Residue, then its C-alpha position, 0 to 999 in steps of 0.5 A: m503529518i503525511v499520510y502515504n497511500t497506494t491503489y492497487t487494482t487486482p484481477v478478481e481472481d487475486a485479490r484475496n492473495f494480494v490482501i494476505w501479501a498485503n498483511e502478511s509482507f507489506i504491513a508486517s515489514t513496515a510495522q518492524d522498520g517503524r517509519l510507517t505507522h498506522p497501517r489501514l488496508l480498505r477495499i474501495l467501493s465506488h470504483k467495483d466491477e466484475h472483473t477486478e477490485c480495488f485497496s487502498l494501503q495507507f501509513d502515516v508518516k512524520d514527513t516526507a524526507t523520511l518517506h522517501q528514506w524508507f522508500v529507498s531502504q524498503g519500499k522499491a524491494l516491497n514493490d519488486d516483491l508485488n511485480r513478482l509475485f504476481d507477474g505485474r497483474i496487479i496494479g498500483f498509484s501511490t499518492i502522498m496527502e498532507t493532514i489538515t485536520e484530524d479529531 
């Protein structure tokens, strides 16, 4: 199993709207598609400062080929939407991780 994680840094004033967008647009769109499953939106506490908030958006995905197919067909458009809506104020970087052990 692969975990697809994107860590976002948002200005404090955009944090609430980012969470709304992540839930209503990003997570809702990926749920309809079905290739990315088990969405988790988390607030990162270890890198908090007075000007920014950090979030982690995670999904499970079967394999990297499926992730690539999703990104080409849907992921790039969602990233473009994020940049358009927030005028580039929110930045993110993605990490692809392989699950080694689970409960």
